[in-house]
Every structure is written in C-alpha cells, then in structure tokens.
Steps between C-alpha positions, in 0.01 A plus 500: 500500500806694622572772753460774235147379399264793519231402761199714578344446844150644522425597855858524595430717810265249661600228747529226234632711213771661722603153628534375137709811410739431795528132408582577144763769598659253749548249202662774288212606277566864427261600224186522718207728411233639729246778476291656775122529448543872459754447208296216341133435550458125430130541463558709189553281189667764284740590774602139550542434121706818460713384795568159351582660158739752654675295776493161318528274807588139426316352796195621706437406858148606598494567887249789448144493634229695680490324830304526831325315775143369526349842573667663195392211278145524631473879456667522161431179303496675161849661551646174633373313197549756228828673606678167555386374160612823342846482658565143415325505156699803389826334615429154355359628162770770482773246556351272230470780252853614572641151437603430856569134536499465878239620747451406866148581640462503875156425650359375830371178658153670511450386138410157627141407605391576854442125585767347285663189652811562714776538410409725204620356165545686182233282332231625750485832304145561373347182660263686732388842632749752650515662841240780474707750704778526240342350184538829295884493550505125450311517172734762367800283590347196340460683168871583528589138552278387209640772269852385563395133444331600176816676376712187577250294313449726197834673463744259682645770716641444846218671705463345844279573808621464861246490775643590844351396835478765781814711472672712762823673552695826467313792338167347619196704594475536880189715515259326738195591299621368160782254573493123490514283810876457543610857473203617700586261782869600494412860546234423774755297708773765452268781616374287805862433600563874506187548697622310810435156336125577481273201393459452126145431374464296188197392296348156499602181670852470361425155346492580126817386316688723255811471276756786485792567265775754552495751213868438417421138438221612253758713325737202474208307336457779246876495423477123458216546246696767326816286460318184400225411249229347717304217330155604614309829507404519872689433819416538864778661709501441876662309782250211491480522878238668721466591865204612715442865556570431875837359411569807280405738782731317747783509243465868448470563873832316547676695223378840626566425863153576619433338841130581560186291446343409172117533505289326237167666414298193393195725417698609187511282185775246434474503122585197292613213721800414273677632200807313385667494156617175333850610381618162370512622135755766582698255715495244222668745249768603750377789727406507857484756783800548742391744769346345814205700639667615821813609311280692250312673789828595660619664174160676459506630862862630461390685187192633666710642795753657260226666291247580769483870415448430124252210517169615369249590765717384796458748775711408804 
C-alpha cells in the first residue's frame, strides 16, 4: 500500500464515505475514486463489472448502503433487503472477479441478535434472532460479512468487515423525521435556544444507554484496516463506552448553549435498555478511538452552524 494506490470508495458522498475520503487525503493518498449514484448504479451488476474493468481500482472500501430509520425499514422491507444485497454483492463479487486483493466492508451493529449479551462481541453473530424493526437491513449486511469471510477462506484474499457502533459527526442527517438520536437532539436544542430557550421535549425516560463514535474516528479505523492486514474477518468499531440518553441530552444542551428545561415524555418508548460494543479485538491489534464525546459533539455543532443553509431539510 502506498499513497498512489488506486482506492475506490463506494458511497463517498455519505457521512462515512466522505470522512474516509478526507482521512485518506490527509495522509497523502491522491489516487482516490468515487462515483455518484447517478454516474454508477451499484444495484446494476453489469455497470459495476464494467466500472471495475475500466477503472481497475486496487482497493475497494464499501461505505454504500440504502439506509433509513424504523419507519422506512417497516414500510419498505423488500427494498432494504434486496437493494442492500444488490449493492454489496455486486461490489464484493465484482472485486473478486476483477482480482482485487483488498476489500473493506462496512456494516452496522444491528447485525447482532436483539438480546445478545452486553457488550456485543463478534462471536454473537447468528446466535439468536434479530431486532424486528431493522432485520431486513441487518440480514443484508450479514450476507455481506459472510461473503467476505467466504472469500478469505476460499481465495485467501484480504477482505475484512468493520461493524461500527452509532456514528455521528459532520455531514450527518439532521432531518427530525429521519435522523438518528444525536443529530436530532442537536438540532432540537439549537432551535429551542433560538426560540427564547424554549423547553425541549424528548422521548422516553432518558435511562437507556447508548454508545457513540465520531465519524472521523470510524474513518481512522478504516485507514488502519487499509494499511494493515487484519488477522480476522470481522471487527467491531466503537468507543467501548456508553452513556445514558439523559447524559447525552445534557451534554448537547451544554454544547449548544440552550438554557431552558428538558422534558421527558415517559409515555413514549425507550427502546433497547443498552447497546454497547465489545471493541477489545480492534484494541488488541493496535487501534482505538481518540475523540471524546463532548469534543465530537462540539465539532459536529460547529459544522452544523457553518452549513445550516445546506443541511438537508433544515429549515430555520
């Protein structure tokens, strides 16, 4: 691996893909390749094969996926299952057929069983049933993990899967209807501050515990996997630390400068009580996160303020 190695980042415009692109550029990699969905439909096998034959990338980083919240997963189960399998299968199989030796597949912690012991270990995969609200997406991602594992086993190629915890950061989705908990909270507190520090109402009791990882740390983990040959096929990527949703809300309130009340609507569901990743395998081989949660939220809020006119669906 050197700075002129041709690296294709699928999903390079997304939060994770763009962070990986920035991290690689910062380290001097200058032969980076990205295609928008309009230029290359990853669901189309022939287009993907033609792309690999024409561009001849040496490494593929798969940060592309059809993503959405609980409602989208519930309303469109077939699309979440099939389109994600099409995207990753075309990339994985195309890379194998094109002789690409290194492939980094990015998934999600939702691949693990709903009631798996905490913290979640890599060996918990396929030991029990999934969370029903996102099982379609999870099943697709599991097939990607197993495809990469099969290629390692059968063809001895360096295909590895990284499973991140809850990611947040710059270029996130701040739409209140479709965003995840941290960016949604950040926007809520910001708008309440502008509205004379109006009270902020949040769902549940605030007691569930969640783990968060700044997206630039995820990108650093991808770069580490790129520059090293990892001994196993599957690694969790996270901070290995979790906090209560109440603590998260108070941290975001502090960062945004909101000085009003926080109201908890306990009639709304809390969700899973705890979801923490065991990240000891990554730590053992030499990688761990560096961005503390408050620091990451500060960076995210700064980016949010600078890009407020461009952030999707943000209407101030």
